[in-house]
GUFI-308773 format. One line per 4 residues: for each residue x, y, z of C-alpha. Coordinates in pm, 1 decimal, decimal comma. Example, Ala and Ser with C-alpha at 12.3 -4.5 7.8 and 13.67 -1.06 7.14 Angstrom:
BEGIN
1230,0:-450,0:780,0; 1367,0:-106,0:714,0;
! end
This chain:
BEGIN
988,6:-3458,7:-677,3; 851,3:-3135,8:-525,6; 892,1:-3045,3:-160,0; 630,0:-3119,2:101,9;
586,1:-2891,7:401,1; 355,6:-2996,4:684,9; 284,4:-2855,7:1029,8; 191,4:-3043,8:1345,9;
37,7:-2824,1:1613,9; 47,3:-3038,6:1925,6; -64,6:-2993,9:2285,7; 123,3:-3275,2:2461,4;
390,0:-3539,3:2406,5; 137,6:-3813,1:2330,1; -5,7:-3610,0:2042,1; 346,3:-3541,5:1915,3;
440,8:-3909,5:1912,8; 113,5:-4022,8:1752,6; 193,1:-3808,7:1449,6; 573,2:-3802,6:1431,0;
650,4:-4171,9:1490,1; 444,0:-4295,5:1190,1; 596,6:-4016,7:978,9; 945,0:-4145,6:1062,6;
862,1:-4517,2:1028,2; 685,5:-4470,9:695,5; 976,6:-4268,9:564,3; 1235,4:-4528,2:658,4;
1020,1:-4806,0:512,6; 1001,6:-4609,8:184,7; 1380,1:-4574,2:171,7; 1381,8:-4207,9:263,2;
1652,6:-4049,4:473,3; 1506,8:-3928,8:802,9; 1665,3:-3645,9:999,7; 1570,1:-3525,3:1347,4;
1615,6:-3150,4:1382,2; 1410,1:-3084,1:1690,0; 1445,1:-3000,8:2058,2; 1674,2:-3244,5:2243,3;
1393,2:-3362,0:2470,3; 1164,3:-3433,9:2175,9; 1445,8:-3605,1:1984,0; 1497,9:-3828,9:2288,6;
1125,0:-3909,0:2306,0; 1120,9:-4001,4:1940,6; 1426,7:-4225,3:1975,3; 1268,1:-4404,9:2268,7;
936,7:-4449,3:2086,2; 1113,9:-4584,9:1777,1; 1297,7:-4850,3:1977,8; 1546,8:-5036,2:1759,2;
1458,3:-4830,3:1452,3; 1734,8:-4579,7:1378,0; 1695,2:-4252,0:1194,1; 1950,9:-4146,1:934,9;
2084,9:-3843,7:1124,0; 2018,6:-3620,0:1419,4; 2121,8:-3254,5:1416,7; 2108,6:-2972,3:1666,6;
1871,5:-2691,6:1564,4; 2149,7:-2449,4:1660,7; 2355,1:-2588,4:1370,4; 2088,1:-2484,9:1120,1;
1884,1:-2195,5:1253,3; 2144,9:-1921,7:1259,9; 1924,3:-1684,4:1063,9; 1655,5:-1715,9:797,5;
1882,6:-1692,1:492,1; 2146,9:-1917,7:647,6; 1881,7:-2172,3:748,9; 1744,7:-2197,7:395,8;
2096,0:-2256,1:263,3; 2157,6:-2514,1:538,6; 1839,7:-2700,4:438,7; 1948,7:-2714,4:74,6;
2288,9:-2848,9:179,7; 2119,6:-3100,3:409,8; 1909,9:-3239,9:126,5; 2206,7:-3257,2:-109,8;
2405,7:-3443,9:157,1; 2138,1:-3686,0:274,2; 1934,5:-3755,0:-39,1; 2010,4:-4072,1:-231,3;
1854,5:-4228,5:-536,9; 1496,0:-4125,4:-594,0; 1408,5:-4107,0:-225,3; 1311,6:-3804,6:-21,8;
1474,5:-3652,0:282,8; 1222,8:-3635,6:566,9; 1297,3:-3386,7:842,7; 1124,4:-3362,6:1179,7;
1210,8:-3008,0:1275,8; 1127,8:-2765,1:1552,0; 1215,1:-2396,4:1547,6; 1302,5:-2222,9:1871,9;
1091,6:-1909,6:1825,4; 1242,1:-1749,9:2135,3; 1079,9:-1487,9:2356,0; 1118,1:-1175,1:2137,7;
816,2:-1102,0:1916,6; 1048,7:-965,2:1646,6; 1233,9:-1299,2:1630,3; 913,5:-1501,9:1649,4;
770,4:-1327,1:1343,9; 1102,9:-1345,7:1159,6; 1093,4:-1725,9:1194,3; 724,2:-1733,2:1099,8;
821,6:-1556,4:776,6; 1103,0:-1808,7:727,5; 845,5:-2087,3:733,2; 657,9:-1906,1:456,7;
973,7:-1850,3:249,2; 1062,2:-2221,0:286,5; 788,3:-2316,9:39,5; 950,8:-2122,4:-243,0;
1316,9:-2165,3:-150,0; 1293,4:-2547,0:-124,9; 1014,2:-2604,0:-378,4; 1229,1:-2807,3:-617,0;
1406,4:-3014,0:-351,1; 1298,3:-3369,9:-254,8; 1232,7:-3277,3:108,1; 937,2:-3354,5:331,0;
950,4:-3121,2:629,0; 732,8:-3185,8:934,3; 736,5:-2871,2:1147,9; 650,3:-2914,7:1516,0;
457,9:-2636,8:1692,9; 427,6:-2689,2:2068,5; 116,2:-2491,9:2158,2; 227,9:-2470,8:2521,9;
544,2:-2281,4:2422,8; 478,4:-2105,3:2094,1; 257,4:-1791,9:2101,2; -94,9:-1850,9:1973,4;
-58,4:-1601,6:1688,0; 253,5:-1781,2:1560,7; 74,2:-2116,1:1581,1; -213,4:-1967,5:1380,3;
33,3:-1835,4:1121,2; 146,8:-2194,6:1059,0; -183,9:-2259,7:883,3; -91,4:-1991,9:628,5;
271,0:-2097,8:577,3; 218,1:-2474,7:550,5; 25,9:-2634,2:262,3; -70,2:-2933,4:480,8;
-149,9:-2985,9:849,1; -138,2:-3306,4:1052,9; -464,6:-3319,0:1243,3; -590,4:-3616,7:1446,8;
-361,9:-3849,4:1256,2; -465,8:-3724,2:913,2; -268,6:-3512,9:665,2; -513,0:-3250,7:540,1;
-472,7:-2947,8:311,1; -457,0:-2621,4:501,5; -748,9:-2399,6:400,8; -548,2:-2094,9:504,5;
-233,5:-2168,3:303,2; -106,3:-1866,3:107,0; 174,9:-1852,7:-149,4; 496,5:-1698,0:-8,6;
512,5:-1386,7:-227,6; 165,5:-1287,8:-113,1; 184,3:-1408,6:246,0; 516,3:-1238,4:324,2;
365,8:-901,1:236,7; 51,1:-939,2:444,4; 11,5:-724,1:758,3; -56,7:-1036,2:965,2;
300,0:-1155,5:910,0; 457,1:-845,8:1063,8; 494,9:-741,0:1424,0; 430,7:-374,6:1495,7;
734,9:-274,1:1697,8; 638,0:-36,5:1983,5; 958,6:155,7:1915,1; 768,9:322,8:1630,9;
540,3:492,6:1885,3; 826,6:724,3:1984,5; 995,7:998,1:1784,1; 1278,0:854,3:1566,6;
1635,7:917,7:1672,9; 1736,0:967,6:1309,7; 1487,9:1096,9:1049,7; 1621,1:1179,1:702,5;
1427,2:1240,1:381,2; 1597,1:1185,2:44,1; 1945,7:1139,9:192,4; 2195,4:1305,9:-39,2;
2497,1:1168,8:144,8; 2484,4:798,0:226,6; 2813,2:818,9:413,3; 2661,1:1078,0:647,0;
2353,1:857,3:692,9; 2568,5:558,0:780,3; 2767,2:768,3:1026,9; 2449,1:894,4:1196,4;
2310,0:541,8:1236,8; 2640,9:405,9:1367,6; 2690,3:694,8:1607,3; 2341,4:654,1:1751,4;
2363,2:278,8:1804,8; 2717,6:261,9:1938,7; 2623,9:546,4:2170,3; 2345,6:325,7:2302,2;
2603,2:58,0:2387,3; 2519,5:-192,1:2111,3; 2802,3:-422,8:2003,1; 3026,8:-261,2:1744,6;
3042,5:-561,1:1506,4; 2663,9:-598,1:1503,7; 2617,2:-225,8:1450,6; 2858,6:-221,7:1157,4;
2668,2:-498,6:979,8; 2335,0:-329,9:1051,1; 2465,0:2,0:916,1; 2559,7:-171,9:592,1;
2213,0:-330,0:574,1; 2050,2:11,2:617,4; 2276,4:154,7:347,8; 2189,2:-126,9:104,5;
1813,8:-82,8:151,1; 1836,6:296,0:130,0; 2036,2:263,2:-192,3; 1772,3:29,1:-335,8;
1493,6:272,7:-247,0; 1678,1:567,8:-399,6; 1767,9:371,3:-714,7; 1448,7:177,5:-780,3;
1182,6:348,9:-568,5; 991,0:673,7:-603,6; 1085,9:985,0:-407,7; 1058,3:1088,8:-136,8;
1272,2:825,4:34,5; 1255,2:845,6:413,5; 1490,5:676,0:659,4; 1390,3:659,9:1026,4;
1581,7:496,7:1312,0; 1462,0:413,1:1660,7; 1671,5:265,5:1940,3; 1587,0:182,1:2300,9;
1611,5:-104,8:2546,0; 1872,9:-300,3:2352,2; 1682,6:-298,0:2023,4; 1712,5:-86,4:1711,1;
1462,0:-52,1:1429,2; 1513,5:122,2:1096,3; 1227,4:187,6:852,9; 1312,9:287,3:496,9;
1021,3:389,2:278,4; 950,5:530,3:-65,5; 631,2:615,2:-252,2; 667,4:360,6:-533,6;
519,3:17,8:-595,7; 668,6:-243,4:-364,6; 880,2:-535,5:-477,5; 820,3:-905,1:-415,5;
855,8:-948,9:-35,8; 1023,6:-1286,7:-94,0; 1321,3:-1101,1:-244,2; 1648,5:-1153,0:-61,3;
1584,3:-1498,2:81,2; 1804,3:-1633,1:-197,9; 2099,2:-1460,2:-367,7; 2036,8:-1301,1:-704,2;
2140,9:-1515,1:-999,3; 2441,1:-1301,6:-1086,6; 2804,5:-1257,2:-989,1; 2878,8:-1097,7:-654,1;
2940,0:-729,8:-711,5; 2715,7:-714,6:-1016,6; 2425,7:-564,2:-820,7; 2093,4:-703,8:-707,3;
2236,1:-849,8:-385,8; 2129,5:-575,2:-144,4; 1826,8:-746,2:11,2; 2007,2:-1078,7:39,3;
2292,4:-910,1:224,7; 2058,3:-698,6:437,4; 1864,2:-1002,8:554,7; 2189,4:-1150,3:686,5;
2314,3:-831,2:851,5; 1995,0:-764,2:1048,5; 1807,9:-976,7:1302,3; 1472,9:-934,8:1130,2;
1350,9:-780,3:807,3; 998,1:-731,5:678,4; 852,1:-573,3:366,4; 534,5:-362,9:384,9;
360,2:-261,0:63,9; 44,6:-121,7:222,9; -84,2:230,2:185,1; 48,3:282,1:-167,0;
409,3:292,2:-52,5; 693,4:49,6:14,6; 855,6:20,5:357,7; 1135,3:-212,0:461,6;
1185,9:-252,4:835,5; 1513,7:-386,7:971,2; 1564,8:-483,3:1334,0; 1873,7:-533,4:1547,0;
1882,3:-685,1:1895,8; 2159,1:-621,0:2146,3;
! end
């Protein structure tokens, strides 16, 4: 039973209820588990509209959306916990995209990765996009990351849907951080001493007042990606770091062919310590990570927010 992944782009509460209430009722009638994973106010509206009908579970988005990799793992655990028999698990979910463009695009990429990470799970995810709150470009991206859209009460295929491994590498799924307009604070080509590189990154960011524990994780993420580029990429490998206004950005590039931009959303199928885990670890130790294969090179950008 393959996953289903739909998006509802709504403009008011009436439009939300017209689509979400039948989704819930039909699921319960079919014997599916139904989970609410949306904003508290929308969860309350749904409960009121459902009357005596009770959903299977209600969770706080904060319990799931701790980061893209963690959220995908939480979804898999949710399905394994709530699924019974041959039924599906239906989830009405709503991501808090926040106010930072870097975070908004990180979660937009998560929605793309969802299609591959949960493909084999019996889940039917209805993603809510409040067009009054979510930036227009993120709402538009939903048409690319969701195979189906709920429109005027109908479930229709999305003409813009793109498979994750292609979509995640497209320029339209990355935010161009204005930090890159300034000269980098650290700029190293073909680093011969990774310990010295790590020390330079840590010294710069702690000097800017960023939290020590966050910096230490970010430094390890930078080291993992730099190691990957030096091991599997094509020289020259360039590492650039920018930091200002409570945000850091590190771009690591090489001149080789780029890897699958979906890499790292799931752990490699091998024992920890056996290699191949760098991107998976880096995605968890940075606030946002994107892969850019344009221009005949490969660039990984990692962001950290104070």
